[in-house]
C-alpha positions in Angstrom: -22.5 13.6 11.9 -18.6 13.1 12.4 -16.0 15.1 10.6 -13.4 13.1 8.8 -10.0 14.1 9.5 -8.2 15.6 6.5 -5.3 13.1 6.8 -8.1 10.5 6.5 -9.8 11.8 3.4 -6.1 12.2 1.8 -5.3 8.4 2.6 -8.9 7.3 1.4 -8.4 9.3 -1.6 -4.8 7.8 -2.5 -6.5 4.4 -1.9 -9.2 4.9 -4.5 -6.5 6.4 -6.9 -4.6 3.2 -6.2 -7.6 1.0 -7.0 -7.4 2.4 -10.6 -3.7 1.6 -10.7 -4.5 -2.1 -9.8 -7.3 -2.2 -12.3 -4.8 -1.2 -14.9 -2.3 -3.5 -13.9 -4.7 -6.3 -13.7 -5.7 -5.8 -17.3 -1.9 -5.1 -18.4 -0.9 -8.4 -16.5 -3.9 -10.5 -18.1 -3.5 -9.0 -21.8 0.2 -8.6 -21.9 2.4 -10.4 -19.2 5.4 -9.2 -20.5 4.7 -5.9 -20.3 3.4 -6.2 -16.6 6.7 -7.9 -15.9 8.6 -4.7 -17.4 6.4 -2.4 -15.4 7.4 -4.0 -12.3 10.8 -4.4 -13.3 10.7 -0.7 -13.6 9.4 0.1 -10.5 12.0 -1.8 -8.8 14.9 0.2 -9.2 18.3 -0.9 -7.5 16.9 -4.0 -6.3 14.2 -2.8 -4.0 10.6 -3.0 -4.8 8.1 -4.9 -6.4 9.9 -7.1 -9.0 9.4 -10.5 -7.1 5.5 -10.1 -7.9 6.9 -11.3 -11.5 7.2 -14.7 -10.0 3.6 -14.9 -9.6 3.4 -15.6 -13.5 -0.2 -16.9 -14.4 -2.0 -15.6 -11.1 -0.5 -12.1 -11.3 -3.8 -10.7 -12.9 -5.7 -12.3 -9.9 -3.3 -10.9 -7.5 -4.0 -7.5 -8.9 -7.4 -7.8 -9.0 -7.9 -9.3 -5.3 -5.5 -6.3 -4.2 -7.5 -3.7 -5.9 -10.6 -5.2 -4.4 -9.1 -5.4 -1.0 -8.1 -1.7 -1.4 -11.3 -0.6 -2.5 -13.1 -1.9 0.5 -10.4 -0.6 2.7 -10.5 2.9 1.2 -14.5 3.0 1.6 -14.0 2.0 5.0 -11.6 4.9 6.0 -13.8 7.4 3.9 -16.9 6.4 6.0 -14.8 6.3 9.0 -15.3 2.5 9.8 -13.2 1.4 12.8 -12.3 -1.9 11.2 -10.7 -0.1 8.3 -8.5 2.0 10.7 -7.5 -1.4 12.4 -7.0 -3.2 9.2 -4.8 -0.3 8.2 -2.8 -0.5 11.0 -2.1 -4.4 10.5 -1.3 -4.1 6.9 1.1 -1.0 7.8 2.7 -3.2 10.7 3.3 -5.8 8.2 4.5 -3.6 5.6 7.0 -2.1 8.0 8.3 -5.6 8.9 8.6 -6.5 5.2 10.0 -3.2 4.3 12.7 -3.6 6.9 13.6 -7.2 5.8 13.7 -6.1 2.3 16.2 -3.3 2.9 18.4 -5.6 5.1 18.3 -8.4 2.3 19.0 -5.9 -0.5 21.4 -3.7 1.4 24.4 -5.2 -0.3 23.2 -5.1 -4.0 21.0 -2.3 -4.1 22.1 1.2 -5.1 22.0 4.2 -2.6 18.7 5.9 -4.3 16.9 2.4 -4.0 17.7 2.2 -0.4 17.2 5.8 0.3 13.7 5.4 -1.3 12.9 2.1 0.6 13.8 4.0 4.0 11.7 6.8 2.8 8.8 4.7 2.4 9.4 2.7 5.7 9.4 6.3 7.5 6.1 7.3 5.7 4.4 4.2 6.8 5.6 4.5 10.6 4.2 8.2 10.3 1.0 6.9 9.2 0.8 4.1 11.7 1.3 6.9 14.3 -1.2 9.1 12.8 -3.9 6.3 12.8 -3.3 5.8 16.6 -3.3 9.8 17.4 -6.4 10.4 19.7 -8.1 12.8 17.4 -8.1 10.1 14.7 -9.2 7.4 16.9 -12.0 9.3 18.0 -13.3 10.1 14.8 -13.6 6.3 14.1 -15.7 5.8 17.1 -19.3 6.3 17.3 -20.4 9.4 19.2 -22.2 9.0 22.5 
């Protein structure tokens, strides 16, 4: 039996917790779209964050539901050390880093300093997770033992 690295356990647990968030947001977006928009706006302080999701309007509940299901599958894959989950995480993080960098550049002139610092911190965390998932010890944990 392979030992799951502590960092992978943490990422999987955080993933499962975010599934709960997506479930709540699915319900809120379905029952009270105005409240969902307020929550998204509140998470987007200073012009950087998920506020653009408000433009999804009627399909916002579906977006949160699909995102929650994908996050659940990915978290399960990490928990059970499936290499496809590690690779998919790398792809998603790579896209997130590119999107985050573009978001920072676009919002630079009209975002607040705390929002920019927060966005840069999220970007740094994503890069650190990317490097961690590529470390030899973590890669070895995801490959079958011979």
